[in-house]
C-alpha positions in Angstrom: 128.6 61.3 77.1 126.2 58.8 77.0 128.2 56.9 74.3 130.9 56.4 76.4 128.8 55.3 79.0 128.9 58.4 81.5 125.7 58.9 82.8 124.4 62.9 84.1 124.2 64.6 87.3 121.7 66.8 87.6 123.6 70.1 86.5 124.1 68.4 83.5 119.9 67.8 82.8 119.2 71.1 84.0 121.5 72.7 81.9 119.7 70.2 79.2 116.1 70.9 79.8 117.1 74.8 79.7 117.9 74.8 76.2 115.0 72.5 75.2 113.0 75.1 76.4 114.7 77.9 75.2 114.3 76.2 71.6 111.7 74.5 72.2 112.5 70.4 71.1 109.7 69.2 73.4 110.4 65.6 71.7 114.2 65.6 73.2 113.5 67.1 76.2 110.7 63.8 77.1 113.3 62.0 76.1 115.4 63.9 79.2 112.9 63.7 81.9 112.6 59.9 81.2 116.0 59.8 81.8 115.7 61.8 85.1 113.0 59.7 86.0 115.2 56.4 85.5 118.3 58.3 87.2 116.1 59.9 90.2 116.8 63.9 89.0 113.4 64.2 88.3 111.8 65.6 92.1 115.0 66.5 92.5 114.3 70.8 92.7 116.7 72.1 90.3 116.1 69.5 87.9 112.7 69.6 88.3 111.6 72.7 88.3 113.5 73.1 84.2 111.4 70.1 83.3 108.4 72.5 84.8 109.5 75.3 82.9 110.2 73.5 80.0 106.2 72.0 79.5 105.0 75.7 80.5 106.7 76.5 77.5 105.9 74.1 75.2 101.6 74.2 76.5 101.8 71.3 78.1 100.8 73.2 81.6 98.7 69.8 82.8 101.9 68.0 82.7 103.9 70.7 84.2 101.9 71.0 87.3 102.3 67.1 87.6 106.0 67.5 87.6 105.2 69.9 90.4 103.3 68.1 92.6 105.7 64.9 92.7 108.6 67.4 94.0 109.6 66.4 97.7 111.3 69.5 97.9 109.7 73.1 96.8 111.9 75.8 97.5 111.5 79.9 96.0 112.9 77.8 92.5 110.2 76.2 92.0 106.9 78.3 92.5 108.6 81.0 91.4 109.0 78.7 87.8 105.0 77.7 88.4 103.8 80.8 89.7 105.4 82.4 85.9 104.4 79.4 83.6 100.7 80.3 85.2 100.6 83.2 84.7 101.9 83.5 81.1 99.5 80.7 80.3 96.8 82.6 80.5 96.0 80.8 83.8 95.7 83.7 86.8 93.5 82.4 89.3 96.2 79.5 89.2 99.0 81.7 89.8 97.7 83.5 92.3 97.1 80.9 94.4 100.3 79.0 93.6 101.8 82.2 95.5 99.0 81.8 98.3 100.4 78.3 98.7 103.5 79.4 98.4 103.7 81.7 101.6 101.6 79.6 103.1 104.6 76.6 103.2 107.3 79.3 104.3 108.9 79.7 101.3 110.5 83.1 100.9 109.4 85.6 97.6 111.5 86.7 95.0 111.1 89.6 92.4 110.3 86.7 89.8 107.1 85.1 91.8 106.2 88.6 93.2 106.4 89.9 89.7 104.9 87.6 88.3 102.1 87.0 90.4 101.2 90.9 89.8 101.0 90.2 86.1 98.4 87.5 86.6 96.4 90.0 89.0 96.9 92.9 86.7 95.3 90.0 83.6 92.1 90.1 85.6 92.3 93.5 86.3 92.8 92.2 90.4 93.3 95.6 92.0 92.9 94.5 95.6 95.3 91.6 95.0 97.3 94.2 93.5 97.0 96.2 96.2 97.6 93.1 99.1 101.2 92.1 96.6 102.2 95.5 96.1 102.3 96.2 100.5 104.1 92.1 100.8 106.4 93.6 98.1 106.8 96.7 100.9 107.4 94.5 103.8 110.0 92.5 102.0 111.5 95.1 100.3 111.3 94.0 97.3 109.2 97.0 95.9 112.8 99.2 95.4 113.7 96.3 92.7 113.3 97.2 88.9 111.6 94.2 87.7 108.6 94.4 90.8 108.2 98.2 90.1 108.1 97.7 86.7 105.3 95.2 87.4 103.3 97.3 89.4 103.5 100.0 86.9 102.1 97.7 84.1 99.1 95.9 87.0 97.9 99.4 88.2 97.9 100.4 84.9 96.2 97.9 84.1 93.4 98.1 86.8 92.9 101.6 85.5 94.3 103.4 88.1 97.3 106.0 86.9 97.6 107.6 89.6 99.2 104.2 92.0 101.0 103.4 88.3 102.4 107.1 88.4 103.5 106.8 92.6 105.8 103.5 91.8 107.0 105.6 88.6 107.8 108.7 90.7 109.8 106.9 93.3 112.1 104.4 90.7 112.1 107.5 87.8 116.2 107.3 87.7 116.5 103.5 88.5 114.1 102.1 85.6 114.9 101.1 82.3 113.2 101.3 79.0 110.6 98.6 80.1 109.6 100.3 83.0 108.9 103.6 81.1 106.8 101.8 78.3 104.6 100.1 81.0 103.3 103.8 82.4 103.4 104.4 78.4 101.0 101.8 77.9 98.9 102.3 81.0 97.9 105.9 79.7 97.5 104.0 76.0 94.9 102.0 77.2 92.4 105.4 78.1 93.3 106.9 74.7 95.6 109.7 77.3 97.3 110.6 74.6 98.8 113.4 75.5 100.3 111.8 78.7 101.9 109.2 76.7 103.9 111.8 74.2 105.3 113.4 77.0 106.9 110.7 78.7 108.0 109.7 75.2 109.7 112.8 74.7 111.0 112.6 78.8 112.1 109.7 78.2 114.1 110.9 75.4 115.4 114.0 77.2 116.8 111.3 79.8 118.7 109.8 77.1 116.8 106.4 76.5 116.1 105.2 73.0 112.9 104.4 72.3 111.8 100.6 71.1 109.4 99.1 69.1 106.9 98.6 72.8 107.8 102.6 73.0 105.9 103.6 69.6 103.3 100.6 70.0 101.9 102.2 73.3 102.1 106.0 71.1 99.7 103.8 68.4 97.7 102.7 70.9 97.3 106.1 72.5 96.2 107.4 69.6 93.6 104.4 68.4 92.2 104.6 71.5 91.7 108.2 71.1 90.4 108.3 67.6 92.7 110.5 66.1 94.1 108.6 62.7 96.2 111.4 60.6 98.5 111.1 64.5 98.3 107.0 64.0 99.7 107.1 60.4 102.4 110.3 61.1 103.8 108.8 64.2 103.8 105.4 62.1 105.4 107.0 59.6 108.1 109.0 62.1 108.9 105.1 63.2 110.6 103.4 60.6 111.9 107.1 58.5 113.2 108.7 62.2 114.3 106.1 64.1 114.6 102.8 61.5 112.6 100.6 63.7 110.4 98.2 61.5 107.1 98.2 62.6 105.4 94.9 63.8 102.5 92.7 63.2 101.0 94.8 66.4 101.7 99.0 65.4 99.7 97.4 61.7 96.8 96.1 64.1 96.5 99.6 65.2 96.7 101.2 61.4 94.5 99.4 60.6 92.5 99.3 63.0 92.3 103.3 63.2 92.0 103.8 59.5 89.1 101.4 59.7 87.5 103.5 62.9 88.0 106.2 60.1 85.9 104.6 57.7 88.7 104.2 55.3 88.2 100.8 54.8 89.6 99.9 51.4 92.5 101.7 52.5 93.2 99.9 55.5 92.2 96.2 53.4 95.2 97.2 51.1 97.7 98.0 54.1 96.9 94.4 55.3 97.6 92.8 52.0 100.2 94.1 51.8 102.3 94.8 55.0 104.9 92.8 55.2 103.2 89.8 57.7 100.8 87.4 57.3 97.5 88.9 59.1 96.8 87.1 61.8 93.2 86.3 63.4 93.6 89.8 65.3 94.1 92.3 62.7 91.5 90.9 60.4 88.9 90.8 63.7 89.4 94.5 64.4 89.2 95.2 60.6 86.1 93.1 60.5 84.6 94.9 63.1 84.8 98.8 61.9 83.1 97.3 58.2 80.6 95.9 61.2 80.2 99.6 62.7 80.5 101.6 59.2 77.6 99.2 57.9 80.1 97.7 54.5 78.3 94.6 53.9 81.3 93.8 51.1 84.3 94.0 53.1 82.7 93.0 56.4 82.0 89.2 53.8 85.1 89.1 53.0 86.7 89.9 56.6 84.5 87.3 58.0 85.9 85.1 55.1 89.6 86.1 56.2 88.7 85.2 59.5 87.2 81.8 59.2 90.5 80.5 56.8 92.7 81.3 60.0 90.1 79.2 62.2 86.8 77.6 60.5 85.3 77.8 64.7 86.0 81.5 65.3 82.4 82.3 66.2 83.5 86.0 66.2 83.4 85.7 62.5 79.9 85.0 62.8 78.5 86.9 65.5 80.4 90.3 63.8 79.0 89.8 60.5 75.7 88.6 62.1 75.6 92.0 64.0 76.2 94.1 61.2 73.4 92.7 58.8 71.2 93.4 62.0 72.4 96.9 61.8 71.5 96.9 58.4 68.1 95.3 58.8 68.9 92.6 57.0 67.0 89.8 58.7 67.1 87.6 56.2 71.5 87.6 56.1 71.2 87.2 59.9 68.8 84.2 60.0 71.3 82.4 57.0 74.8 83.7 59.5 73.4 81.9 62.8 72.3 78.6 60.4 76.0 78.6 59.0 77.4 79.1 62.4 75.4 76.0 63.8 75.8 73.9 61.0 79.2 74.3 61.4 78.8 73.7 65.4 80.3 76.8 65.9 79.5 77.8 69.5 79.2 82.1 70.3 81.5 82.8 73.5 78.9 84.5 76.1 79.5 88.2 77.4 80.8 87.6 81.0 81.2 90.2 83.3 83.0 90.3 86.9 83.7 92.5 89.7 85.8 92.2 92.6 84.6 92.7 96.5 86.3 91.7 99.6 88.8 89.7 98.0 86.2 87.5 96.4 85.8 88.0 92.0 81.5 87.4 91.6 81.2 86.5 87.5 77.5 86.9 86.0 76.7 86.2 82.8 73.7 88.2 80.5 70.5 87.0 82.5 72.1 85.6 85.3 70.3 84.4 88.2 72.4 81.9 90.1 74.2 84.1 92.5 72.6 83.3 95.7 71.5 87.4 96.5 69.9 87.3 92.7 66.6 89.1 94.0 68.3 91.8 95.4 70.4 92.1 92.4 67.1 92.3 90.3 65.5 94.8 92.6 68.0 96.9 92.6 68.7 97.1 88.5 64.6 97.1 88.1 65.6 100.9 90.8 68.4 102.1 89.2 67.2 101.5 85.6 63.4 104.0 86.3 66.0 106.3 88.3 68.1 106.8 85.1 64.3 106.9 82.3 63.4 110.1 85.3 66.2 112.0 84.0 66.4 110.9 80.0 67.7 107.9 79.5 67.2 106.0 76.1 67.2 102.7 76.1 69.6 101.9 72.4 67.6 99.5 70.9 70.0 99.0 67.7 72.1 96.9 70.4 69.6 94.5 70.9 70.0 92.9 67.0 67.0 89.9 67.1 63.0 90.9 65.7 61.7 90.9 69.0 58.5 92.9 70.5 60.1 95.8 72.7 59.4 94.5 75.8 60.9 91.4 75.2 63.9 94.1 74.3 63.5 95.9 76.9 64.1 93.5 79.2 66.9 91.7 77.5 69.2 95.1 77.9 68.4 95.2 81.1 69.9 91.6 82.1 73.4 92.7 80.7 76.2 90.7 82.3 77.5 94.2 82.8 74.5 95.6 84.4 73.8 92.4 86.8 77.6 93.5 88.3 77.0 97.3 88.8 73.5 96.2 90.5 75.8 93.6 92.7 78.2 96.2 93.7 75.5 98.9 94.7 74.1 96.4 97.3 74.9 96.9 101.1 77.8 95.3 102.6 79.4 94.5 99.1 81.5 97.7 98.5 82.5 100.9 100.7 80.2 103.8 99.9 81.7 106.0 97.7 84.6 104.2 96.4 84.7 103.9 92.3 83.1 100.0 91.2 85.5 98.4 89.0 84.1 95.9 86.6 85.6 94.0 84.4 84.2 92.2 80.5 85.3 89.5 78.5 84.0 91.5 75.2 83.0 94.9 74.2 80.6 96.7 76.5 77.3 97.5 74.1 76.3 100.9 73.7 72.8 100.5 75.8 75.2 99.8 78.6 77.7 102.8 78.0 74.7 105.0 77.8 73.6 103.9 81.0 76.3 103.8 83.0 76.5 107.4 82.1 73.5 108.1 84.0 73.4 106.0 87.1 76.9 107.2 87.3 75.5 110.7 87.7 72.8 109.4 89.5 75.0 107.9 93.0 77.5 110.1 92.5 80.3 107.8 92.2 83.1 106.7 89.4 82.4 103.7 87.3 85.2 101.6 86.0 84.7 99.1 83.0 87.7 97.5 81.4 86.3 95.3 78.4 88.3 93.8 75.8 89.5 97.5 73.8 90.3 100.0 76.8 88.7 101.2 79.7 85.4 103.6 79.8 85.8 106.2 83.4 82.5 107.0 84.0 82.2 110.3 86.2 79.3 112.4 86.7 77.2 111.3 83.6 80.0 111.3 81.3 82.8 108.4 79.9 86.9 109.4 79.1 86.3 108.0 75.2 84.5 110.4 75.0 81.6 108.4 73.1 84.3 107.8 70.2 83.4 103.7 70.9 79.9 104.1 71.0 79.0 106.2 67.8 80.3 107.1 64.7 80.1 110.8 62.5 80.8 111.6 59.2 82.1 114.7 60.3 85.7 114.1 61.1 87.2 114.3 64.6 86.5 117.2 66.5 86.3 120.5 64.9 85.0 119.9 60.8 82.9 122.6 58.0 79.5 121.5 58.2 78.1 121.5 54.4 76.9 117.6 55.2 75.8 116.3 58.5 75.6 112.4 58.7 73.2 110.5 59.5 74.6 108.7 61.7 74.2 111.8 64.4 71.2 111.3 66.4 72.3 111.4 70.0 75.1 114.3 70.2 74.4 118.1 70.6 76.1 120.4 68.2 77.1 123.9 68.5 77.1 125.5 65.5 79.1 128.5 65.9 80.0 130.3 62.1 80.5 127.3 59.5 81.4 125.3 62.4 79.7 122.3 63.8 81.3 121.0 67.3 79.8 117.9 69.0 78.7 119.3 72.9 80.9 118.2 75.7 83.0 118.7 78.4 85.8 119.3 76.1 83.7 122.5 73.9 85.1 124.9 74.9 89.3 123.5 75.0 88.5 122.3 71.2 87.7 126.1 70.3 90.9 127.2 72.6 92.8 125.3 70.3 91.0 126.2 67.3 91.0 129.5 67.3 93.1 130.5 70.2 91.7 132.1 73.7 90.2 135.3 72.4 89.4 133.8 69.4 87.3 131.1 71.2 86.0 134.0 73.2 84.8 136.2 70.2 83.2 132.8 69.0 81.2 132.0 72.7 80.0 135.4 72.7 78.6 135.0 68.5 76.9 132.0 69.1 73.6 131.9 67.7 72.5 128.5 67.8 72.4 125.6 70.0 70.5 122.5 67.6 70.0 119.2 69.2 68.3 116.1 68.8 68.3 114.2 72.2 69.9 115.5 75.8 72.0 112.8 77.5 73.7 112.8 80.8 77.3 113.6 79.5 76.3 116.9 77.5 75.2 119.1 80.7 78.3 119.9 81.8 79.6 120.9 78.0 76.5 123.3 77.2 76.8 125.3 81.2 80.6 125.7 80.9 79.4 127.4 77.2 76.6 129.4 78.5 78.2 130.5 81.6 81.3 131.5 79.4 78.5 133.6 77.1 76.8 135.0 80.6 80.0 135.8 81.7 81.8 137.6 78.6 77.8 139.6 77.7 77.9 140.9 80.9 74.5 142.0 80.9 75.2 143.8 77.2 73.0 143.5 74.4 73.0 140.7 72.3 71.2 138.4 69.8 68.8 135.9 71.4 70.6 132.3 71.6 67.9 129.9 69.9 68.1 126.3 71.3 66.1 123.8 69.0 65.4 120.3 70.6 63.2 118.2 72.2 60.8 119.3 75.7 63.5 117.8 77.7 66.0 120.2 76.8 63.9 123.0 77.7 63.5 121.3 81.3 67.7 121.2 81.3 67.6 125.3 80.6 65.4 126.1 83.7 67.4 124.6 85.8 70.6 126.9 85.2 68.8 130.1 87.6 72.2 132.1 87.0 71.6 131.8 82.9 68.6 134.2 83.2 69.7 137.3 82.2 71.1 135.7 79.0 67.9 136.3 76.2 67.4 132.9 74.9 64.6 131.3 72.8 64.0 127.2 73.1 61.8 126.3 69.8 60.8 122.8 70.4 62.2 120.0 67.1 59.1 118.0 66.5 57.0 121.0 65.9 59.3 123.4 64.8 59.1 124.4 60.9 61.1 127.7 60.5 63.8 129.0 62.4 65.0 132.5 62.2 68.8 132.2 62.9 71.3 134.9 63.0 74.4 133.2 62.2 78.2 134.3 63.1 81.1 134.7 60.9 84.0 132.8 62.3 86.3 136.2 60.9 84.0 138.0 63.2 83.7 141.0 60.2 80.0 140.4 59.7 76.6 139.3 60.3 74.2 138.0 58.1 70.8 137.2 59.5 68.1 134.7 57.2 65.3 133.3 57.1 66.3 129.7 57.1 64.8 126.9 56.6 65.2 123.5 59.1 66.6 120.6 57.6 64.4 118.9 55.0 64.8 115.3 53.8 67.0 115.7 49.8 64.8 112.7 48.6 61.3 114.2 49.1 61.8 117.8 49.9 59.7 117.0 53.1 60.4 118.9 56.2 62.2 116.9 59.2 61.2 118.8 62.1 57.6 118.8 60.6 55.1 116.4 63.4 54.7 112.9 61.5 58.1 113.2 60.0 60.6 114.1 62.5 64.3 115.0 62.1 65.1 112.1 64.7 63.8 109.3 62.3 65.4 110.4 59.6 69.1 110.6 61.2 68.6 107.4 62.1 68.4 106.0 58.4 71.1 104.5 57.6 73.2 106.6 54.7 70.2 109.8 54.3 72.3 112.7 54.5 71.1 116.4 56.2 72.7 119.8 54.7 73.3 121.6 57.8 74.4 124.5 55.4 70.5 125.1 54.6 69.9 125.2 58.5 72.5 127.2 59.2 73.5 129.3 56.8 76.7 131.3 56.0 79.4 132.1 53.7 81.8 130.2 55.3 80.3 127.2 54.6 81.9 125.3 51.7 81.3 121.6 51.9 84.8 120.8 52.3 86.2 118.9 55.1 88.8 120.5 57.4 91.2 118.6 60.1 92.0 120.4 63.0 94.0 117.3 65.0 91.5 117.3 67.5 89.9 114.0 69.0 86.1 114.0 69.1 83.3 111.5 68.6 84.7 109.1 66.2 
């Protein structure tokens, strides 16, 4: 055309620019932009919109914004192009501002602009903005559009409001395509609700829809977040064998993460190296974090090197490795890692948290005093921490990975960004009383903040929802929906397992011993028993319960203990029974005394700090016979010292990396064989 001296018009340039954006072909697109300027088409709506899309798709957001600013007339297509580009280029606040500017200019909304604005709001979990846009969609009638409906489901799901997401889903269920179903499944998956994900998957197949890669990604994510490694492996195989779908890099990342979380680090590394894709930084980062979690320094060092090979300026490769060394108490190596990081001039990404109130987003850093209500925030936080300490909160010192005095550690833990955001949300005039507090953090929530939030939710009797880089944490009545599996670890598998040995990583969980079975005690303990033995078998197990051993009592364990004891009281109904023995700290005694309805139960309390010998009557899981023995409490396998003895507390031994305690010595049972028994029930990780 040009060689024949035929000049293109605006439609020709628009079509060519769209082709350049889809390829992408930036060099030719720049030449077309120059030609459009010479011919006077660069400021026309259609040509300018195509230029905006080209620059956004090639990562040149500044160029796209300049083209938009130079446009003489901006219609709904122009605004939609900018909003879509900003949302896709991780500029959610700019996308929201552009949508506001569009409405103030009197330009009508389209399904593209509304759905993209919802995506921008959900990326930063701005629930109030999602609700405002939802209301706008209802006024304009766009809420019945399938694309907008899918965006609403995705938006509410990312904000943690699955009830609202399900409401939109149910309203449009018959019209939704596979995208809407996947969005609903992804919302449940982010919170580890694998049962709901499988239910939706089954219903989707019954409606005649064919699952795609994103459907299985939601399933694998759900099982990964729930800490169910065997189920993750099963569905990964089903994806290829039954549905003939090729796993993508994201599917392998879920599988590798699940294996790593279960401690199968070598196997996870083999899969990462043998999969048909080149591992990206996200996969190596997941595996590195699991190595740090299990304090496997050999593999952690290799993962850090692979991560730095992809991006030498990746701060996470240094930070996670340093945290792993600190957890192992190897402070010389910690200093060496920090020195390497400083020599390479790599800057650590700072943790920050934000909370939305009255349509405004308030951002906090650790120890931040720049907020206009800083004095009130710090005073409120001090009051909260003092109150939860009275309830039994103990700081998780392991999160303070520097050699400093205890007073400095406590101060540093108190002023984490998520705690500051929470304290601000509780100030007068910030959030309505009783409304859930929603906090977003750019990194993983630390174990100390996780523990503190459980106590605070019980203290203030309000729901606290934290969205970190991994998942949602919903704190209510002293417990978290993640089941603490994101912040604690165990070597007894998931849920129920035999207790031939107990790992050193269980100093903070009550353990219910039923025959040869060892269960972590929480709200789901009775559910675990019913799924393991059936309803009648669970009742018999609770009736035959002889001992509950606890090293620490935490807020989220109250409900679980109360349910077990209440059921036992109802089942026994005043009949003669053997005494139920509790071994634990003195605060456990205060907890037991608080339940007056359990007075008719014969219970004995033994202080774990002074107890050296316990008489136990164990219950066989088959219910055929009782075995009465005098059992010595767990002893250190290296020196034989009694761990409950004064001066050699069990907690100190349990916290030592690598030390093991023989649970069978403390709770004898002929059913204990020392081999693991998998139940498929999610538990602590």
